[in-house]
Backbone as XML, in Angstrom:
<?xml version="1.0"?>
<chain id="A" units="angstrom">
  <residue number="1" name="UNK">
    <atom name="N" x="8.843" y="-28.230" z="-2.624"/>
    <atom name="CA" x="8.749" y="-27.292" z="-1.558"/>
    <atom name="C" x="7.435" y="-26.567" z="-1.566"/>
  </residue>
  <residue number="2" name="UNK">
    <atom name="N" x="6.832" y="-26.441" z="-0.392"/>
    <atom name="CA" x="5.514" y="-25.852" z="-0.269"/>
    <atom name="C" x="5.606" y="-24.346" z="-0.023"/>
  </residue>
  <residue number="3" name="UNK">
    <atom name="N" x="4.780" y="-23.588" z="-0.724"/>
    <atom name="CA" x="4.766" y="-22.149" z="-0.622"/>
    <atom name="C" x="4.003" y="-21.715" z="0.616"/>
  </residue>
  <residue number="4" name="UNK">
    <atom name="N" x="4.609" y="-21.143" z="1.591"/>
    <atom name="CA" x="3.957" y="-20.815" z="2.877"/>
    <atom name="C" x="3.447" y="-19.383" z="2.914"/>
  </residue>
  <residue number="5" name="UNK">
    <atom name="N" x="3.840" y="-18.521" z="1.966"/>
    <atom name="CA" x="3.495" y="-17.144" z="2.047"/>
    <atom name="C" x="2.510" y="-16.727" z="0.947"/>
  </residue>
  <residue number="6" name="UNK">
    <atom name="N" x="1.809" y="-15.633" z="1.280"/>
    <atom name="CA" x="0.888" y="-14.991" z="0.300"/>
    <atom name="C" x="1.245" y="-13.519" z="0.268"/>
  </residue>
  <residue number="7" name="UNK">
    <atom name="N" x="0.972" y="-12.936" z="-0.845"/>
    <atom name="CA" x="1.294" y="-11.516" z="-0.916"/>
    <atom name="C" x="0.629" y="-10.866" z="-2.138"/>
  </residue>
  <residue number="8" name="UNK">
    <atom name="N" x="0.608" y="-9.541" z="-2.081"/>
    <atom name="CA" x="-0.082" y="-8.803" z="-3.151"/>
    <atom name="C" x="0.427" y="-7.349" z="-3.049"/>
  </residue>
  <residue number="9" name="UNK">
    <atom name="N" x="0.093" y="-6.605" z="-4.132"/>
    <atom name="CA" x="0.300" y="-5.171" z="-4.133"/>
    <atom name="C" x="-1.111" y="-4.550" z="-4.173"/>
  </residue>
  <residue number="10" name="UNK">
    <atom name="N" x="-1.202" y="-3.324" z="-3.765"/>
    <atom name="CA" x="-2.509" y="-2.681" z="-3.757"/>
    <atom name="C" x="-2.442" y="-1.168" z="-4.012"/>
  </residue>
  <residue number="11" name="UNK">
    <atom name="N" x="-3.590" y="-0.656" z="-4.381"/>
    <atom name="CA" x="-3.758" y="0.780" z="-4.531"/>
    <atom name="C" x="-5.143" y="1.190" z="-4.073"/>
  </residue>
  <residue number="12" name="UNK">
    <atom name="N" x="-5.214" y="2.091" z="-3.162"/>
    <atom name="CA" x="-6.506" y="2.558" z="-2.608"/>
    <atom name="C" x="-6.714" y="4.007" z="-3.046"/>
  </residue>
  <residue number="13" name="UNK">
    <atom name="N" x="-7.965" y="4.249" z="-3.520"/>
    <atom name="CA" x="-8.252" y="5.599" z="-3.967"/>
    <atom name="C" x="-9.659" y="5.956" z="-3.450"/>
  </residue>
  <residue number="14" name="UNK">
    <atom name="N" x="-9.929" y="7.280" z="-3.446"/>
    <atom name="CA" x="-11.218" y="7.802" z="-3.052"/>
    <atom name="C" x="-11.120" y="9.001" z="-2.140"/>
  </residue>
  <residue number="15" name="UNK">
    <atom name="N" x="-12.221" y="9.307" z="-1.496"/>
    <atom name="CA" x="-12.282" y="10.437" z="-0.591"/>
    <atom name="C" x="-12.096" y="9.975" z="0.844"/>
  </residue>
  <residue number="16" name="UNK">
    <atom name="N" x="-10.881" y="10.009" z="1.331"/>
    <atom name="CA" x="-10.531" y="9.563" z="2.664"/>
    <atom name="C" x="-9.239" y="10.197" z="3.118"/>
  </residue>
  <residue number="17" name="UNK">
    <atom name="N" x="-8.977" y="10.146" z="4.453"/>
    <atom name="CA" x="-7.776" y="10.720" z="4.982"/>
    <atom name="C" x="-6.604" y="9.774" z="4.672"/>
  </residue>
  <residue number="18" name="UNK">
    <atom name="N" x="-5.809" y="10.073" z="3.693"/>
    <atom name="CA" x="-4.762" y="9.175" z="3.239"/>
    <atom name="C" x="-3.672" y="8.913" z="4.312"/>
  </residue>
  <residue number="19" name="UNK">
    <atom name="N" x="-3.325" y="9.967" z="5.024"/>
    <atom name="CA" x="-2.267" y="9.824" z="6.082"/>
    <atom name="C" x="-2.800" y="8.855" z="7.161"/>
  </residue>
  <residue number="20" name="UNK">
    <atom name="N" x="-3.998" y="9.050" z="7.628"/>
    <atom name="CA" x="-4.551" y="8.175" z="8.677"/>
    <atom name="C" x="-4.688" y="6.767" z="8.123"/>
  </residue>
  <residue number="21" name="UNK">
    <atom name="N" x="-5.158" y="6.581" z="6.923"/>
    <atom name="CA" x="-5.315" y="5.236" z="6.324"/>
    <atom name="C" x="-3.945" y="4.508" z="6.241"/>
  </residue>
  <residue number="22" name="UNK">
    <atom name="N" x="-2.932" y="5.243" z="5.827"/>
    <atom name="CA" x="-1.610" y="4.572" z="5.691"/>
    <atom name="C" x="-1.158" y="4.026" z="7.023"/>
  </residue>
  <residue number="23" name="UNK">
    <atom name="N" x="-1.427" y="4.811" z="8.104"/>
    <atom name="CA" x="-1.073" y="4.359" z="9.506"/>
    <atom name="C" x="-1.932" y="3.180" z="9.911"/>
  </residue>
  <residue number="24" name="UNK">
    <atom name="N" x="-3.207" y="3.198" z="9.563"/>
    <atom name="CA" x="-4.088" y="2.033" z="9.939"/>
    <atom name="C" x="-3.633" y="0.787" z="9.186"/>
  </residue>
  <residue number="25" name="UNK">
    <atom name="N" x="-3.213" y="0.918" z="7.928"/>
    <atom name="CA" x="-2.732" y="-0.207" z="7.159"/>
    <atom name="C" x="-1.458" y="-0.792" z="7.793"/>
  </residue>
  <residue number="26" name="UNK">
    <atom name="N" x="-0.559" y="0.117" z="8.173"/>
    <atom name="CA" x="0.672" y="-0.318" z="8.834"/>
    <atom name="C" x="0.353" y="-1.044" z="10.153"/>
  </residue>
  <residue number="27" name="UNK">
    <atom name="N" x="-0.474" y="-0.489" z="10.923"/>
    <atom name="CA" x="-0.800" y="-1.095" z="12.227"/>
    <atom name="C" x="-1.437" y="-2.468" z="12.101"/>
  </residue>
  <residue number="28" name="UNK">
    <atom name="N" x="-2.369" y="-2.629" z="11.120"/>
    <atom name="CA" x="-2.997" y="-3.898" z="10.926"/>
    <atom name="C" x="-1.975" y="-4.966" z="10.395"/>
  </residue>
  <residue number="29" name="UNK">
    <atom name="N" x="-1.115" y="-4.481" z="9.485"/>
    <atom name="CA" x="-0.096" y="-5.405" z="8.976"/>
    <atom name="C" x="0.823" y="-5.826" z="10.106"/>
  </residue>
  <residue number="30" name="UNK">
    <atom name="N" x="1.129" y="-4.924" z="11.030"/>
    <atom name="CA" x="1.976" y="-5.312" z="12.148"/>
    <atom name="C" x="1.225" y="-6.340" z="13.044"/>
  </residue>
  <residue number="31" name="UNK">
    <atom name="N" x="-0.087" y="-6.158" z="13.242"/>
    <atom name="CA" x="-0.852" y="-7.094" z="14.040"/>
    <atom name="C" x="-0.775" y="-8.508" z="13.439"/>
  </residue>
  <residue number="32" name="UNK">
    <atom name="N" x="-0.766" y="-8.549" z="12.046"/>
    <atom name="CA" x="-0.731" y="-9.825" z="11.362"/>
    <atom name="C" x="0.706" y="-10.402" z="11.215"/>
  </residue>
  <residue number="33" name="UNK">
    <atom name="N" x="1.672" y="-9.628" z="11.760"/>
    <atom name="CA" x="3.103" y="-10.013" z="11.609"/>
    <atom name="C" x="3.478" y="-10.082" z="10.117"/>
  </residue>
  <residue number="34" name="UNK">
    <atom name="N" x="2.935" y="-9.174" z="9.326"/>
    <atom name="CA" x="3.250" y="-9.092" z="7.910"/>
    <atom name="C" x="4.432" y="-8.214" z="7.664"/>
  </residue>
  <residue number="35" name="UNK">
    <atom name="N" x="4.892" y="-8.197" z="6.454"/>
    <atom name="CA" x="6.011" y="-7.280" z="6.095"/>
    <atom name="C" x="5.704" y="-6.672" z="4.711"/>
  </residue>
  <residue number="36" name="UNK">
    <atom name="N" x="6.313" y="-5.577" z="4.484"/>
    <atom name="CA" x="6.112" y="-4.846" z="3.256"/>
    <atom name="C" x="6.149" y="-3.320" z="3.481"/>
  </residue>
  <residue number="37" name="UNK">
    <atom name="N" x="5.259" y="-2.631" z="2.767"/>
    <atom name="CA" x="5.274" y="-1.185" z="2.863"/>
    <atom name="C" x="3.976" y="-0.577" z="2.393"/>
  </residue>
  <residue number="38" name="UNK">
    <atom name="N" x="3.718" y="0.674" z="2.752"/>
    <atom name="CA" x="2.600" y="1.486" z="2.341"/>
    <atom name="C" x="3.129" y="2.892" z="2.048"/>
  </residue>
  <residue number="39" name="UNK">
    <atom name="N" x="2.539" y="3.575" z="1.131"/>
    <atom name="CA" x="3.066" y="4.910" z="0.714"/>
    <atom name="C" x="1.952" y="5.734" z="0.182"/>
  </residue>
  <residue number="40" name="UNK">
    <atom name="N" x="2.024" y="7.040" z="0.410"/>
    <atom name="CA" x="1.144" y="8.035" z="-0.280"/>
    <atom name="C" x="1.749" y="8.274" z="-1.607"/>
  </residue>
  <residue number="41" name="UNK">
    <atom name="N" x="0.968" y="8.105" z="-2.688"/>
    <atom name="CA" x="1.481" y="8.319" z="-4.008"/>
    <atom name="C" x="1.347" y="9.752" z="-4.497"/>
  </residue>
  <residue number="42" name="UNK">
    <atom name="N" x="2.114" y="10.142" z="-5.469"/>
    <atom name="CA" x="1.994" y="11.512" z="-6.010"/>
    <atom name="C" x="0.773" y="11.720" z="-6.817"/>
  </residue>
  <residue number="43" name="UNK">
    <atom name="N" x="0.001" y="10.699" z="-7.126"/>
    <atom name="CA" x="-1.266" y="10.819" z="-7.813"/>
    <atom name="C" x="-2.473" y="10.779" z="-6.919"/>
  </residue>
  <residue number="44" name="UNK">
    <atom name="N" x="-2.244" y="10.877" z="-5.592"/>
    <atom name="CA" x="-3.318" y="10.983" z="-4.637"/>
    <atom name="C" x="-3.930" y="9.666" z="-4.154"/>
  </residue>
  <residue number="45" name="UNK">
    <atom name="N" x="-3.172" y="8.602" z="-4.280"/>
    <atom name="CA" x="-3.680" y="7.291" z="-3.825"/>
    <atom name="C" x="-2.745" y="6.765" z="-2.728"/>
  </residue>
  <residue number="46" name="UNK">
    <atom name="N" x="-3.142" y="5.652" z="-2.134"/>
    <atom name="CA" x="-2.283" y="4.972" z="-1.169"/>
    <atom name="C" x="-1.912" y="3.630" z="-1.775"/>
  </residue>
  <residue number="47" name="UNK">
    <atom name="N" x="-0.634" y="3.381" z="-1.933"/>
    <atom name="CA" x="-0.142" y="2.176" z="-2.565"/>
    <atom name="C" x="0.754" y="1.381" z="-1.637"/>
  </residue>
  <residue number="48" name="UNK">
    <atom name="N" x="0.928" y="0.101" z="-1.918"/>
    <atom name="CA" x="1.853" y="-0.668" z="-1.103"/>
    <atom name="C" x="1.928" y="-2.131" z="-1.511"/>
  </residue>
  <residue number="49" name="UNK">
    <atom name="N" x="2.666" y="-2.861" z="-0.741"/>
    <atom name="CA" x="2.862" y="-4.295" z="-0.918"/>
    <atom name="C" x="2.739" y="-4.980" z="0.414"/>
  </residue>
  <residue number="50" name="UNK">
    <atom name="N" x="2.124" y="-6.119" z="0.466"/>
    <atom name="CA" x="1.983" y="-6.882" z="1.718"/>
    <atom name="C" x="2.433" y="-8.281" z="1.477"/>
  </residue>
  <residue number="51" name="UNK">
    <atom name="N" x="3.181" y="-8.832" z="2.422"/>
    <atom name="CA" x="3.504" y="-10.286" z="2.437"/>
    <atom name="C" x="3.210" y="-10.757" z="3.826"/>
  </residue>
  <residue number="52" name="UNK">
    <atom name="N" x="2.603" y="-11.949" z="3.834"/>
    <atom name="CA" x="2.291" y="-12.592" z="5.131"/>
    <atom name="C" x="2.135" y="-14.100" z="4.909"/>
  </residue>
  <residue number="53" name="UNK">
    <atom name="N" x="1.624" y="-14.762" z="5.883"/>
    <atom name="CA" x="1.386" y="-16.206" z="5.775"/>
    <atom name="C" x="0.211" y="-16.400" z="4.822"/>
  </residue>
  <residue number="54" name="UNK">
    <atom name="N" x="0.047" y="-17.618" z="4.371"/>
    <atom name="CA" x="-1.136" y="-17.978" z="3.556"/>
    <atom name="C" x="-2.419" y="-17.696" z="4.319"/>
  </residue>
  <residue number="55" name="UNK">
    <atom name="N" x="-2.374" y="-17.799" z="5.636"/>
    <atom name="CA" x="-3.547" y="-17.531" z="6.455"/>
    <atom name="C" x="-3.822" y="-16.054" z="6.613"/>
  </residue>
  <residue number="56" name="UNK">
    <atom name="N" x="-2.806" y="-15.272" z="6.804"/>
    <atom name="CA" x="-3.026" y="-13.806" z="7.144"/>
    <atom name="C" x="-3.145" y="-12.955" z="5.908"/>
  </residue>
  <residue number="57" name="UNK">
    <atom name="N" x="-2.579" y="-13.296" z="4.754"/>
    <atom name="CA" x="-2.730" y="-12.458" z="3.585"/>
    <atom name="C" x="-4.163" y="-12.167" z="3.204"/>
  </residue>
  <residue number="58" name="UNK">
    <atom name="N" x="-5.076" y="-13.177" z="3.245"/>
    <atom name="CA" x="-6.475" y="-12.845" z="2.939"/>
    <atom name="C" x="-7.124" y="-11.914" z="3.893"/>
  </residue>
  <residue number="59" name="UNK">
    <atom name="N" x="-6.721" y="-11.987" z="5.195"/>
    <atom name="CA" x="-7.238" y="-11.070" z="6.190"/>
    <atom name="C" x="-6.898" y="-9.632" z="5.853"/>
  </residue>
  <residue number="60" name="UNK">
    <atom name="N" x="-5.616" y="-9.480" z="5.468"/>
    <atom name="CA" x="-5.132" y="-8.097" z="5.098"/>
    <atom name="C" x="-5.877" y="-7.616" z="3.881"/>
  </residue>
  <residue number="61" name="UNK">
    <atom name="N" x="-6.090" y="-8.479" z="2.915"/>
    <atom name="CA" x="-6.825" y="-8.079" z="1.693"/>
    <atom name="C" x="-8.260" y="-7.607" z="2.060"/>
  </residue>
  <residue number="62" name="UNK">
    <atom name="N" x="-8.929" y="-8.378" z="2.918"/>
    <atom name="CA" x="-10.287" y="-7.986" z="3.387"/>
    <atom name="C" x="-10.267" y="-6.658" z="4.062"/>
  </residue>
  <residue number="63" name="UNK">
    <atom name="N" x="-9.282" y="-6.439" z="4.914"/>
    <atom name="CA" x="-9.143" y="-5.144" z="5.627"/>
    <atom name="C" x="-8.992" y="-3.988" z="4.585"/>
  </residue>
  <residue number="64" name="UNK">
    <atom name="N" x="-8.160" y="-4.174" z="3.628"/>
    <atom name="CA" x="-7.904" y="-3.161" z="2.624"/>
    <atom name="C" x="-9.163" y="-2.874" z="1.779"/>
  </residue>
  <residue number="65" name="UNK">
    <atom name="N" x="-9.826" y="-3.919" z="1.360"/>
    <atom name="CA" x="-11.016" y="-3.760" z="0.560"/>
    <atom name="C" x="-12.176" y="-3.135" z="1.308"/>
  </residue>
  <residue number="66" name="UNK">
    <atom name="N" x="-12.244" y="-3.322" z="2.648"/>
    <atom name="CA" x="-13.300" y="-2.724" z="3.448"/>
    <atom name="C" x="-13.081" y="-1.220" z="3.591"/>
  </residue>
  <residue number="67" name="UNK">
    <atom name="N" x="-11.844" y="-0.777" z="3.689"/>
    <atom name="CA" x="-11.514" y="0.611" z="3.719"/>
    <atom name="C" x="-11.697" y="1.261" z="5.077"/>
  </residue>
  <residue number="68" name="UNK">
    <atom name="N" x="-11.422" y="2.574" z="5.167"/>
    <atom name="CA" x="-11.586" y="3.281" z="6.406"/>
    <atom name="C" x="-13.084" y="3.432" z="6.686"/>
  </residue>
  <residue number="69" name="UNK">
    <atom name="N" x="-13.444" y="3.425" z="7.922"/>
    <atom name="CA" x="-14.917" y="3.436" z="8.358"/>
    <atom name="C" x="-15.627" y="4.653" z="7.806"/>
  </residue>
  <residue number="70" name="UNK">
    <atom name="N" x="-14.972" y="5.819" z="7.817"/>
    <atom name="CA" x="-15.666" y="7.029" z="7.504"/>
    <atom name="C" x="-15.821" y="7.261" z="5.964"/>
  </residue>
  <residue number="71" name="UNK">
    <atom name="N" x="-15.271" y="6.407" z="5.165"/>
    <atom name="CA" x="-15.224" y="6.698" z="3.713"/>
    <atom name="C" x="-16.235" y="5.911" z="2.942"/>
  </residue>
  <residue number="72" name="UNK">
    <atom name="N" x="-17.212" y="6.637" z="2.346"/>
    <atom name="CA" x="-18.131" y="5.969" z="1.472"/>
    <atom name="C" x="-17.606" y="5.887" z="0.046"/>
  </residue>
  <residue number="73" name="UNK">
    <atom name="N" x="-16.769" y="6.857" z="-0.352"/>
    <atom name="CA" x="-16.157" y="6.850" z="-1.649"/>
    <atom name="C" x="-14.766" y="6.235" z="-1.553"/>
  </residue>
  <residue number="74" name="UNK">
    <atom name="N" x="-14.679" y="4.949" z="-1.666"/>
    <atom name="CA" x="-13.414" y="4.239" z="-1.470"/>
    <atom name="C" x="-13.343" y="3.017" z="-2.327"/>
  </residue>
  <residue number="75" name="UNK">
    <atom name="N" x="-12.221" y="2.753" z="-2.904"/>
    <atom name="CA" x="-11.992" y="1.528" z="-3.667"/>
    <atom name="C" x="-10.504" y="1.122" z="-3.487"/>
  </residue>
  <residue number="76" name="UNK">
    <atom name="N" x="-10.273" y="-0.156" z="-3.379"/>
    <atom name="CA" x="-8.869" y="-0.637" z="-3.222"/>
    <atom name="C" x="-8.700" y="-1.748" z="-4.199"/>
  </residue>
  <residue number="77" name="UNK">
    <atom name="N" x="-7.829" y="-1.595" z="-5.192"/>
    <atom name="CA" x="-7.476" y="-2.643" z="-6.130"/>
    <atom name="C" x="-6.309" y="-3.467" z="-5.614"/>
  </residue>
  <residue number="78" name="UNK">
    <atom name="N" x="-6.392" y="-4.795" z="-5.754"/>
    <atom name="CA" x="-5.423" y="-5.676" z="-5.220"/>
    <atom name="C" x="-4.958" y="-6.628" z="-6.330"/>
  </residue>
  <residue number="79" name="UNK">
    <atom name="N" x="-3.675" y="-6.824" z="-6.490"/>
    <atom name="CA" x="-3.142" y="-7.805" z="-7.402"/>
    <atom name="C" x="-2.322" y="-8.850" z="-6.643"/>
  </residue>
  <residue number="80" name="UNK">
    <atom name="N" x="-2.833" y="-10.061" z="-6.598"/>
    <atom name="CA" x="-2.139" y="-11.151" z="-5.876"/>
    <atom name="C" x="-0.892" y="-11.527" z="-6.612"/>
  </residue>
  <residue number="81" name="UNK">
    <atom name="N" x="0.166" y="-11.854" z="-5.864"/>
    <atom name="CA" x="1.412" y="-12.339" z="-6.419"/>
    <atom name="C" x="1.254" y="-13.877" z="-6.626"/>
  </residue>
  <residue number="82" name="UNK">
    <atom name="N" x="1.664" y="-14.382" z="-7.826"/>
    <atom name="CA" x="1.542" y="-15.805" z="-8.069"/>
    <atom name="C" x="2.547" y="-16.648" z="-7.249"/>
  </residue>
  <residue number="83" name="UNK">
    <atom name="N" x="3.616" y="-16.038" z="-6.753"/>
    <atom name="CA" x="4.590" y="-16.753" z="-5.953"/>
    <atom name="C" x="5.147" y="-15.775" z="-4.910"/>
  </residue>
  <residue number="84" name="UNK">
    <atom name="N" x="6.062" y="-16.260" z="-4.067"/>
    <atom name="CA" x="6.607" y="-15.435" z="-2.950"/>
    <atom name="C" x="7.926" y="-14.746" z="-3.285"/>
  </residue>
  <residue number="85" name="UNK">
    <atom name="N" x="8.381" y="-14.861" z="-4.498"/>
    <atom name="CA" x="9.623" y="-14.199" z="-4.870"/>
    <atom name="C" x="9.421" y="-12.685" z="-4.840"/>
  </residue>
  <residue number="86" name="UNK">
    <atom name="N" x="10.239" y="-12.051" z="-4.086"/>
    <atom name="CA" x="10.095" y="-10.570" z="-4.021"/>
    <atom name="C" x="11.467" y="-9.907" z="-4.286"/>
  </residue>
  <residue number="87" name="UNK">
    <atom name="N" x="11.378" y="-8.697" z="-4.758"/>
    <atom name="CA" x="12.612" y="-7.976" z="-5.161"/>
    <atom name="C" x="13.290" y="-7.358" z="-3.892"/>
  </residue>
  <residue number="88" name="UNK">
    <atom name="N" x="12.519" y="-6.760" z="-3.031"/>
    <atom name="CA" x="13.025" y="-6.133" z="-1.827"/>
    <atom name="C" x="12.469" y="-6.857" z="-0.641"/>
  </residue>
  <residue number="89" name="UNK">
    <atom name="N" x="13.335" y="-7.121" z="0.371"/>
    <atom name="CA" x="12.858" y="-7.779" z="1.568"/>
    <atom name="C" x="12.779" y="-6.777" z="2.741"/>
  </residue>
  <residue number="90" name="UNK">
    <atom name="N" x="11.725" y="-6.935" z="3.490"/>
    <atom name="CA" x="11.465" y="-6.104" z="4.629"/>
    <atom name="C" x="11.332" y="-7.015" z="5.870"/>
  </residue>
  <residue number="91" name="UNK">
    <atom name="N" x="11.780" y="-6.537" z="7.024"/>
    <atom name="CA" x="11.648" y="-7.282" z="8.232"/>
    <atom name="C" x="10.349" y="-6.936" z="8.988"/>
  </residue>
  <residue number="92" name="UNK">
    <atom name="N" x="9.708" y="-5.860" z="8.515"/>
    <atom name="CA" x="8.481" y="-5.409" z="9.157"/>
    <atom name="C" x="7.689" y="-4.661" z="8.107"/>
  </residue>
  <residue number="93" name="UNK">
    <atom name="N" x="6.628" y="-3.956" z="8.489"/>
    <atom name="CA" x="5.776" y="-3.219" z="7.578"/>
    <atom name="C" x="6.073" y="-1.710" z="7.844"/>
  </residue>
  <residue number="94" name="UNK">
    <atom name="N" x="6.394" y="-1.003" z="6.740"/>
    <atom name="CA" x="6.896" y="0.320" z="6.879"/>
    <atom name="C" x="6.066" y="1.316" z="6.081"/>
  </residue>
  <residue number="95" name="UNK">
    <atom name="N" x="5.907" y="2.542" z="6.628"/>
    <atom name="CA" x="5.339" y="3.648" z="5.840"/>
    <atom name="C" x="6.502" y="4.290" z="5.177"/>
  </residue>
  <residue number="96" name="UNK">
    <atom name="N" x="6.496" y="4.286" z="3.850"/>
    <atom name="CA" x="7.619" y="4.851" z="3.048"/>
    <atom name="C" x="7.417" y="6.320" z="2.776"/>
  </residue>
  <residue number="97" name="UNK">
    <atom name="N" x="8.519" y="7.022" z="2.558"/>
    <atom name="CA" x="8.518" y="8.440" z="2.229"/>
    <atom name="C" x="7.782" y="8.608" z="0.907"/>
  </residue>
  <residue number="98" name="UNK">
    <atom name="N" x="6.844" y="9.597" z="0.868"/>
    <atom name="CA" x="6.008" y="9.757" z="-0.326"/>
    <atom name="C" x="6.812" y="10.180" z="-1.566"/>
  </residue>
  <residue number="99" name="UNK">
    <atom name="N" x="8.031" y="10.654" z="-1.363"/>
    <atom name="CA" x="8.862" y="11.005" z="-2.532"/>
    <atom name="C" x="9.563" y="9.846" z="-3.220"/>
  </residue>
  <residue number="100" name="UNK">
    <atom name="N" x="9.472" y="8.687" z="-2.559"/>
    <atom name="CA" x="10.106" y="7.483" z="-3.141"/>
    <atom name="C" x="9.259" y="7.071" z="-4.390"/>
  </residue>
  <residue number="101" name="UNK">
    <atom name="N" x="9.945" y="6.690" z="-5.444"/>
    <atom name="CA" x="9.303" y="6.242" z="-6.644"/>
    <atom name="C" x="8.769" y="4.820" z="-6.431"/>
  </residue>
  <residue number="102" name="UNK">
    <atom name="N" x="7.460" y="4.629" z="-6.582"/>
    <atom name="CA" x="6.914" y="3.277" z="-6.288"/>
    <atom name="C" x="5.990" y="2.779" z="-7.370"/>
  </residue>
  <residue number="103" name="UNK">
    <atom name="N" x="5.866" y="3.418" z="-8.474"/>
    <atom name="CA" x="4.925" y="2.963" z="-9.489"/>
    <atom name="C" x="5.315" y="1.626" z="-10.024"/>
  </residue>
  <residue number="104" name="UNK">
    <atom name="N" x="4.347" y="0.720" z="-10.159"/>
    <atom name="CA" x="4.578" y="-0.605" z="-10.687"/>
    <atom name="C" x="4.492" y="-0.695" z="-12.190"/>
  </residue>
  <residue number="105" name="UNK">
    <atom name="N" x="4.016" y="0.367" z="-12.811"/>
    <atom name="CA" x="3.902" y="0.434" z="-14.297"/>
    <atom name="C" x="2.808" y="-0.457" z="-14.840"/>
  </residue>
  <residue number="106" name="UNK">
    <atom name="N" x="2.058" y="-1.153" z="-13.994"/>
    <atom name="CA" x="0.869" y="-1.835" z="-14.457"/>
    <atom name="C" x="-0.110" y="-1.885" z="-13.254"/>
  </residue>
  <residue number="107" name="UNK">
    <atom name="N" x="-1.374" y="-2.039" z="-13.512"/>
    <atom name="CA" x="-2.356" y="-1.963" z="-12.453"/>
    <atom name="C" x="-2.118" y="-3.048" z="-11.390"/>
  </residue>
  <residue number="108" name="UNK">
    <atom name="N" x="-2.444" y="-2.805" z="-10.108"/>
    <atom name="CA" x="-2.847" y="-1.466" z="-9.648"/>
    <atom name="C" x="-1.654" y="-0.530" z="-9.525"/>
  </residue>
  <residue number="109" name="UNK">
    <atom name="N" x="-1.952" y="0.699" z="-9.544"/>
    <atom name="CA" x="-0.937" y="1.835" z="-9.464"/>
    <atom name="C" x="-0.081" y="1.858" z="-10.698"/>
  </residue>
  <residue number="110" name="UNK">
    <atom name="N" x="-0.657" y="2.123" z="-11.784"/>
    <atom name="CA" x="0.080" y="2.294" z="-13.006"/>
    <atom name="C" x="0.012" y="3.781" z="-13.403"/>
  </residue>
  <residue number="111" name="UNK">
    <atom name="N" x="0.769" y="4.573" z="-12.691"/>
    <atom name="CA" x="0.626" y="6.037" z="-12.829"/>
    <atom name="C" x="1.424" y="6.538" z="-14.022"/>
  </residue>
  <residue number="112" name="UNK">
    <atom name="N" x="2.268" y="5.769" z="-14.622"/>
    <atom name="CA" x="3.095" y="6.291" z="-15.726"/>
    <atom name="C" x="4.211" y="7.092" z="-15.133"/>
  </residue>
  <residue number="113" name="UNK">
    <atom name="N" x="4.821" y="7.953" z="-15.915"/>
    <atom name="CA" x="5.924" y="8.781" z="-15.400"/>
    <atom name="C" x="5.471" y="9.654" z="-14.221"/>
  </residue>
  <residue number="114" name="UNK">
    <atom name="N" x="6.320" y="9.682" z="-13.180"/>
    <atom name="CA" x="6.022" y="10.476" z="-12.006"/>
    <atom name="C" x="6.577" y="11.826" z="-12.161"/>
  </residue>
  <residue number="115" name="UNK">
    <atom name="N" x="5.745" y="12.833" z="-12.040"/>
    <atom name="CA" x="6.183" y="14.229" z="-12.109"/>
    <atom name="C" x="6.833" y="14.603" z="-10.759"/>
  </residue>
  <residue number="116" name="UNK">
    <atom name="N" x="8.137" y="14.835" z="-10.792"/>
    <atom name="CA" x="8.937" y="15.098" z="-9.560"/>
    <atom name="C" x="8.376" y="16.372" z="-8.856"/>
  </residue>
  <residue number="117" name="UNK">
    <atom name="N" x="8.047" y="17.379" z="-9.616"/>
    <atom name="CA" x="7.576" y="18.621" z="-8.981"/>
    <atom name="C" x="6.262" y="18.353" z="-8.271"/>
  </residue>
  <residue number="118" name="UNK">
    <atom name="N" x="5.354" y="17.570" z="-8.877"/>
    <atom name="CA" x="4.079" y="17.271" z="-8.215"/>
    <atom name="C" x="4.323" y="16.440" z="-6.975"/>
  </residue>
  <residue number="119" name="UNK">
    <atom name="N" x="5.246" y="15.541" z="-6.993"/>
    <atom name="CA" x="5.604" y="14.720" z="-5.795"/>
    <atom name="C" x="6.099" y="15.568" z="-4.692"/>
  </residue>
  <residue number="120" name="UNK">
    <atom name="N" x="6.991" y="16.528" z="-5.016"/>
    <atom name="CA" x="7.524" y="17.426" z="-3.988"/>
    <atom name="C" x="6.443" y="18.315" z="-3.422"/>
  </residue>
  <residue number="121" name="UNK">
    <atom name="N" x="5.568" y="18.804" z="-4.239"/>
    <atom name="CA" x="4.486" y="19.685" z="-3.772"/>
    <atom name="C" x="3.552" y="18.893" z="-2.849"/>
  </residue>
  <residue number="122" name="UNK">
    <atom name="N" x="3.260" y="17.632" z="-3.249"/>
    <atom name="CA" x="2.380" y="16.767" z="-2.438"/>
    <atom name="C" x="3.004" y="16.524" z="-1.072"/>
  </residue>
  <residue number="123" name="UNK">
    <atom name="N" x="4.309" y="16.221" z="-1.076"/>
    <atom name="CA" x="5.013" y="15.936" z="0.187"/>
    <atom name="C" x="5.065" y="17.155" z="1.065"/>
  </residue>
  <residue number="124" name="UNK">
    <atom name="N" x="5.272" y="18.364" z="0.482"/>
    <atom name="CA" x="5.314" y="19.597" z="1.226"/>
    <atom name="C" x="3.972" y="19.917" z="1.823"/>
  </residue>
  <residue number="125" name="UNK">
    <atom name="N" x="2.900" y="19.650" z="1.101"/>
    <atom name="CA" x="1.565" y="19.942" z="1.626"/>
    <atom name="C" x="1.272" y="19.022" z="2.859"/>
  </residue>
  <residue number="126" name="UNK">
    <atom name="N" x="1.725" y="17.783" z="2.826"/>
    <atom name="CA" x="1.522" y="16.876" z="3.932"/>
    <atom name="C" x="2.338" y="17.326" z="5.193"/>
  </residue>
  <residue number="127" name="UNK">
    <atom name="N" x="3.537" y="17.904" z="4.972"/>
    <atom name="CA" x="4.357" y="18.319" z="6.077"/>
    <atom name="C" x="3.719" y="19.487" z="6.825"/>
  </residue>
  <residue number="128" name="UNK">
    <atom name="N" x="2.890" y="20.276" z="6.128"/>
    <atom name="CA" x="2.187" y="21.426" z="6.756"/>
    <atom name="C" x="1.093" y="21.020" z="7.672"/>
  </residue>
  <residue number="129" name="UNK">
    <atom name="N" x="0.595" y="19.790" z="7.547"/>
    <atom name="CA" x="-0.545" y="19.310" z="8.345"/>
    <atom name="C" x="-0.193" y="19.150" z="9.808"/>
  </residue>
</chain>
C-alpha cells in the first residue's frame, strides 16, 4: 500500500502576534485541505500538527518556516512524521483552546511539565485582548 499523506508537528517562537499567526496557519491549512490543529502554548509559542497530501505538506512546511511577514525574530521547528499513523483524527484544521495540554515531550515543543497556573494566566491575558 502506498502512503498518500504527509505530516509533521511544529513549534513557532519569536517576537510576533501569536493570535494572528495561529489564525493565518489555520486559514492556510484550510486552503490546502489539510487537517490537524494549532494552539498557543503556555510557554509562549505556537504549536500544532498538520496532515495533508504528499504534495501539500511541503507547502505548509514552507509557509510555517517563512513565518509572519512582520516578524524578523521568528523560528519554526518542524518534525516530519515517518508515517501517517496518527493518534487523533480531525476532519479539518482547528485552533485549539490554549488550556489544552499539548506538549509532545520531545522537540519540537518539549516544554516539560505544564504549569496549570501559568496556562490559566496566559489564557486570561488573551481573553482581555
